[in-house]
N, C-alpha and C positions, 0 to 999 in steps of 0.2 A: 302550522301557524306558530311563529316564534314570539308572539306577543302574549303577555300575561293577561289572563282573564278573558281571552277572546271567546266570543259566543259560538263561533263556527270555524271549520277548517277552511283553508285557502286552497284554491285550485292549483294544481301543479303546472298548468299550462298545456300547450300542445306538444311540447318537445320532451316532456318527462311524464313518468307514471309513478303511482304509489299503490301499494297493496295494503291490506288490513293489518299486516304484521310489521309494517315499517313506519318509522316516525319521520321520514324525510322522503323527498322525491328523488327518483333515479332517472337520469337522462337516457333517452332511447339510443342516441349515438354513442359510440365508443370514445373514450378519452375526452369527455366533456364534463364540466362542473355545473351543477345546478346552483343558480343564484336566486335566493329567496326574495330579494328586493323587488324584482320584476318578473319572477317566474321563468327565467330564460336559462337555456343550456348553452354555455360558451366553451370554446376549446380550452383545455387545461394549458398551463404554462409549458412551453416547449413543443406545442402541437399546433397545427394549422390545417385548414381545409384544402385538400387538393382538388384539382379540376375534375379528376376521374371520380372521386367520391362525392363531389357536390351534386352531380347529376342535374345540372342546370340551376342549382341553388346558389346562395351567396358564398363567395370565397373569403369573406371577411371573417377572421377568427373570433372577432368580438360579437358577431351576429348570432342570433338564436337560430338553432337548426337541429335536425335529426341525423344528418350524415355524419359518418365517422371522421374524427380528426386524426391526422397522420403525424408521425414524429418529424420534427424539423432537424435536418442534418447540417451542421456548421462545418466550415473549412477549418483546417488547422492553421494557426497564425504563428509566424515567427516573430512578430512584433506586437503592436497594440491593437486591441479590438475597439470598435465603436460601441456606443451605448446599446445598440441593438444586436451586438454579437458578431457583426461582420468585420473582416480583417481590414486594417488600414495599411496603405502603402508606406506611410511614414508616421512616426510618432509625433512629428511636428507639423503634419499637414492638417491645419485647423479647418480648412475648407472641406476636406473629405470627412473629417470627424464631426464637425459642428454644422456643416451646411453652408450655403452661400449667403445666408441672412447676416447682414452686418449689424453690429451693435449701434446703439444710438450715439449721437455726437457727444464727445467728452467721455466715452466709456471705452474700456479695453477688452478685447476678446482674448481670453486666457484659456489655454489648453492644458489641463492637469491630467494626471493618470492616477488611478487607484488600483492597488494590487488585490485581486480576488484570490480564490484558492487555485490549485495547480491546473485544474481542467479548464479554467477560464483565463487565467493570466492577468495581464494588465489591461485595464479598460479606460478609455478616454473619458474625461469629464470636462464638458464645455460650459463656459459661463461668460457673461458680460459684466464686468465689474467697474465700479467707480474707483477712481484713485483714492488712496487713503487720505483722510482729513479733507475730503472734498466739501465744498460749500453746499448747503442744502438748497438745491435748485431743481425743481421739477422731480424727475425720477432718478436723480443721482445723489445719494446720501451714503456716507460711509457707515456701515453697520456698527462700527465700534464707537462712533461719536454721536450718531443720530439717536433720538429718543421718540417713543410713541407718545403723541400728544392727545390722542383721542382713544378712549377705551370703550368698547361696545360689548354689551351683554344682553341676554334675554331673561326676563323675569316674569313672574305671574302675579297679578295684582290681587286684591282681596275679593274681587268678583270672579276670579278664575280666568281672566283674560291674559293672553300672552302678549308681552310688549317688548320692543327693542329699545334699550336705553343706551345713549351715547354720552359719555362724560368728557368734557373739554377741560383739560388740566389748566390751560392758559387762562380761561375766563371763569373757571370754577363753576361751570354750569352744566346741566344735563339736559338732554333732549330725548324725549321718548315718543314712540309711535306704535300704535296697535298693529300687530301682524295681520289682523283681519283686513286692514286698509291697504295692504301691499299685495295686490293681485299679480304684480310682475315678479315677485320674489318666489322662487321655486326652492323647495327643500323641506325637510322634516325638522320642525322646531320643537317637537314634543319633549325632547330631552336636552335641548340646547341650553348652554350657560354662557361662559365667556367665549368670545370669538375674535379672530383676527380678520382683517380685510385685505383683499388682493384685487388689484386692477388688472385688466387685460385689454390689449389693443394690438395694433400693427407692430409695435415695438416689443411685444412679448408681455410677460407678467411683471407686475410691480407690487412688492410688498408695502402696503400703505402704512406710513408713520403718522402723517398729518393730512386728513381728508378735508377738502374744502366743502362748503355747503353745496356747491354745484355738483361735486362728485357724489354727495349723498343723494341729491335729486336724481342723478343718473342711476345710482345703485338701487334706490328704493322705489323709483318711479315718480312721475310728476304729481300724483295724488298724495304722496307722502308729505310734502311740504305744507300743504293746506290743512292737514289733519294732525300735524305734530304740535306738541306743547313743550314749552321751555320751563325748566325747573332751576331756581336759584340755589346753587349748591346741590350736593348729592341728597340732602334730606330737607331741602327748603320747600316753600309753598308753591303750588302750581300757579302759573300766570295765564293770561289769555293766549290762545293759539296764535302763531305767527308763521310766516313762510320761512323755510330754511334757506332759500336761495339768497346769496349775498350779491352785492353789487360788483364784487371783484370779478374779473374775467378769467381768473385762474381756475381752469377746469382740470388740470392734471394734478393728481395727488402727489405729495412728497413721500418718497420711499426708496426702497432698494430694488433695482431692476434685476430680473432673473434671480429671485430670492430663494433662500432655503429657510424654512420655518420649523420651529420646534413647538410641539403641542403636547400637553398631557392628555392621556386617553380620556375621551368624553368631550373634549373641546372641539370646536370646528372652525371653518373658514367661510366667510361670505365672499364669493367670487363675483366679479363684475362680468356681465354679458354685454358685449358691445358690437357695433358694426362700423367698419372704417369707411373712408370716402370711396374706396373701390368696391364696396358692397360685400366685403368678406366679413363673416361672423367670427368673433373671437370669444371663445369660452373654453374652460378646461376639459380635457379628456384624459382618462387614465391610460398611461403608456405601459401596457401589459408586458411588452417584450424588453423593457429596460432591465439591464443586468443588476442595477442597484436595488431593485425591489426585493423585499424579504418576505412578504406575506403572499405565499402562492395561492391561498384560498380567499383572497380579498374579493368581497362582493361589491363590484363597481356598477351594479345595475342602475343606480341613481344617475351616474354620469351618462349612461346610454339613454336613459329617459330624457335627460336634458338635451342630448343631441337630437332625439326624435322630435321633441317639441320645437326646437329652434328650426330644424329643417322643415317642419310642418307649417312654419310661419306664425306660430303663437308668440305672443308678447311676453318675453322673459327679459327682465332687466338685471337680475342677479340670481345667484344659485348658492344655497347654503348646504354644506355637507359636514356632518360630525364624524371625526375619526375615533372609533371606539376601541381599536386593537393596536397595540404597539407594533412598530415596524417602520420601514422606509417605503415611501410611495412617490413615484415619479409621475408628474402630470405634464402634458404638452398642450400647446395651442391647437385648437381644432383646425385652423387654416394654415398653420405653419408648425409642423412637428419638431422642427429644430429649436423652437422656443419652448423652454421647459422650466419647471420649478420642481423642487424636491421638498416633500413634507416628511419630517422626522417626528414620530410619535413615541413618547416614553410612557411608562406605566404611571398611573395617577398618583402613586405613592413616591415616585422618584422626581428628581429635579432634572432640568435640561442640562446638557453638557456644558462645561465651563465656557466654551466659545459663545454660548447664548445667555450668559449670566446678565449682561447689560440689557439686552432686549432679545425677544424670540425671533427676530427677523434679521438674517445675515446673508451675505452673498454666498453663492455656491463655491465651495472649495473642497479639495480632497481632504484637507485636515479637518474641516468642520464635519464632513460626512463620516469620517472614520471614528469620530468621537461618540457616535450613537451606539448604544449597546447592541442593537439589532445587527449592526454590520459585523461585529465580531463573530456572530453565529450565522452569517450569510452563507448558505450552502447551495446557492444558485449554481446549477450545473448545466452544461451543454453536451449534447450528443454530437461527437465529432466524427468525421470520416475516418476510416481505418488509416493508421500510419503505415502506408505501404513500404516506405523506406525502412522502418524498423522491422516489419515483417520479413522483407527480403533479406535484410542483414542478419536476422536471427536464423532464417532458413540456410543462408550461406554458412554461417558459423556452425550450425548443427551438422550440415553436410561435411564441413571440414573436420569437425570433431569425429564424426563417424569414419571418415576416410583415414584420419590419423590413428584411430583405434584399430581399424582393420590392418593397417601397415604395421602398427606396433605388435599386433597379435601374430602376424606372419613372421616378423623379425624375431619375436620371442620363441616361436616354434623352431626357427632355424638356428638361432644363436644361443638361446637359453638366457638365464639370468646372468651367468658369468661372462668373462671375456673370451673363454675358449670356444672355438667353433663346435657346434653340435649338429652338423649337417646330416641329412638323411642318408641312410646306408645305401650304397650303390651296388650291392651284391646282386640285386635282381637285374639291374641293367647290364652288369658284366656277364651274367650267366644266361642272358636272354637268347643268345645264338648257340649255346652249347647243345650238343646232341646227347641227351641223357640216355637214349636207347642204346647208343654205342657204348656208353659207360657200363651198362648192364651186361653187354656181350663181350667186353674186353677181357683180356687175360686176368687171372686173379692178381690182386695187388700184393697179397702176402701169402707165401707158401711156407710150409714147414722147412726150416733150415735157412730161410732168408735172413741176411744179416743187415736188416734195416727196419726202422720203425714204420708201422703200417700207415700212419698219418703222413709221413714224409713221402712214402711211395705213392700214396693217393694224390697228393698235391702235384707231384712230378708228372704222373700220368695225365691229370687234368690239364696241366700246362702244355704237355706235348700234343694232346688231342686238339686243344684250342688252336695250336699252330699248324694243324693238319697232319701231325705225325701219329696217326692212330695206330694202335696195336703194338707199340713199342713198350718194352718193359723198362721200368726205372732202374737206373744203375744202383747197385748195392752201396750202401754207406758203411764205411769201415767202423763198425762198433763191435762190442763184445757179443759173442754168439749167444743166442737164447734158445734153449731146447725146451719146447713146450710139450714134449711127449709125456704122457701119463699125468698131466696136470689135472687136478680135481678142484673145481671152484667151491664145492660144498665143504671139502676138507679145509680149504683156506678160510672160509667163513667161520667154521667152528673154531679154528685156531685163533683167529682174530677175536672172536667172542670170549674165548678162554683168557686170552691175553688182557682183554678189557676188564674182565672180572678180577684178574689178579692185580692189575693196576689199581682198580677201585678199592680192593682190600688194602693194598699198600697205602693208598692215600688216606683211608679211614684210620689205619693203624698209626700213620704219621700224625694225624690230628690228635689221636689219643696220647701219643708220646709227647707231643708239644704241650698239651694241657698238663700232663704229669710233670714235665720239666718246669713249666711255669709255676706249678704249686710248690715244687721243691725249691725253686729259686726264691719264691716269696718267703718260704720258711727259712732259707739260708739268710736272707736279708734281715729277718728278725733276729737271727742268732748273731749276725755281724754287728747289728746295732747294740745287742746286749753286750757283745765282747768289747765294743768301743766304749760302752758305758763303764764296763769293768776296768778297762785300761785307764779311763779318766779317774775312776775312784782310786786306782792304784797310784796314779801320779799325785793325787791329792793326799793320799795316805803316806807318800814318801816323806812328806814334811812332818807328818805326825808320828813316824816310826813304823808304819805298816809297809809291806812289800808284796808285789804280785808273785805268786808261786810259779814255778817252771811248768807245772801240770796245766795251768790255765793257758799258758802261751802255746803249749804243744797242741791243745785241742783247737785253738784258733787256727793254727797253720794247717791242720788236717781238714778243717771245714773249707778253707780257701782252696786247697788242692782239689778237693772233691768237686767243688763248683766249677773249676776250670776244666776238669776231665769231662764233666757232663756237657759243657758247652761244645767241646770238640767233637763229642760223639754225635750231638744233634746236627752239627754241620756236615758230618760224613753221611748221615741218614738223608739229609736234604739233597746232597749231590747225587746220591743213588736214585732218589725219586725223580730228579730231573732227567737222568739218563734213561730211566724206564719210560717216561713220557715221550722222549725223543724216538725211542725204538718203536713205540706204538704208532706214532705219526708216520714213520718210514714204512711200517708194515701196511698201514691203510693205503698209502700211496701205491705201493707195489701191487697190492690186491686189486686196486682200481685198474692199473694197466693190464694186468693179466686177464681180468674180467672183460676188458674191452677187446683184447685179442681173441678170446674165446667167442665173443659175440660176432666178430668179423668172420671167424671160421664158419660159424653156423650160417651166417648170411650167404657166404660164398657157396657153402654146400647146398643151400636151398636154391640158389640161382643155377 
């Protein structure tokens, strides 16, 4: 129970359940919202009842039920969407966007678009508008020039009775009627205060500026006029009761057709419920799937109750509904869903947008709709079918990337990072047909006394055998004879090790000599500076009668000669060290060749 001071709990109904540890009712079906006003469970926004899940029940998403509601999938649009989310063939096709219903005579059918967030895109906004500065005639009044002449509010008298009071600005009179005398008026007036009036008929909705007495009779029922009282001024004395019906035949109220109204939270609208000559009933219904709506949890059970009573044949002349939560609410005619009105509700502490500063009833335009604070935070989203074009394009791009990466990897392995070719070695392919067994049985490649290098002889034998000339010996190459008799590898190794040790000692000694030379050179530099200082003093003393002695000059020449001799000696030592290193490298190379020959002889002996 959401009412303060209630004596007992309210039943959740047949479609919802509640346990002892919960403060609200939970719908039995998935993706349904519980609405406290009439205890019904209706599909959440963006969901509908499918034929398979309904199991013989109602497919109406606004109907109460226990079956699961399924997600509604919308097509992807390249252009503009209709108010219900369906794609339009053209942004200028007013018939597809707004329906075939024509506007009244003297009015213009206008197709606007309003941009929502990226998942929704542009949405068509249809309206029938009067030309600007139009003369007040029937249902065609310019919202910027027309004025509301009658104001209606609900008050409580000193006896606790709720009364509806209408103030006529033109005559400065008020007319009041007790709500208890209005059996045809449906709605909850317990918290009602100021209200606006809206007519409904075959031509759609009409935001009332100036209501005739005949319209009041239709709105409040025939019993209202006989029980109404007229007050002179807003605070004058009561007079005798009189009928509200005037002698004029004007039954259509003056106002804005297809209006957009601005209300502060807590205020409401008194809607007309009528039946046209064709027998069609006209009354407001909440358009839950309109993309302009901003309150996903709006409880519109009172509108469904109105529908139930009208369809049941009960007498209903008007319907009052208070809007208590800020947001945008789209209403449509029960007999013609293309006829709609939009109600914008702002917080009670805020003022209506600038477009509604002159009066709260204006025509539907995209500019007026965008001025409401609720539209800036409108996160209405649609579940769209997968973008197969994008998916296929991404798959192709990924496959192309993988293929390019594989080709690049192959080229990198073959060519390397540089420009030079780094192809795979082809020695395996060249030697695939070689008879390695015949190589093992062939004549020795190198024998004692051969005047050729073993590697050259081996290469020649391989070449001849590949050509089918097996068993032929390689021709000797004219080189210096090499006598390997009595060669000892161990002795060569020890000699090389001794040579390495001597060279290391020489290098160490050279380092010490260089350091000693550096120290002497530094000391000589100090002495030369002192000598130069002495020479300078002598030059300065020449003018004062002093002279440099021959002994000082002789010492200076000796020091200079000693420094030059030491530099030459160090140069000679460095040259000798370089020759020793060169000899060591040559010895190591010769030892390697000899060791290779000995290894070949041992292999030949083993074979």
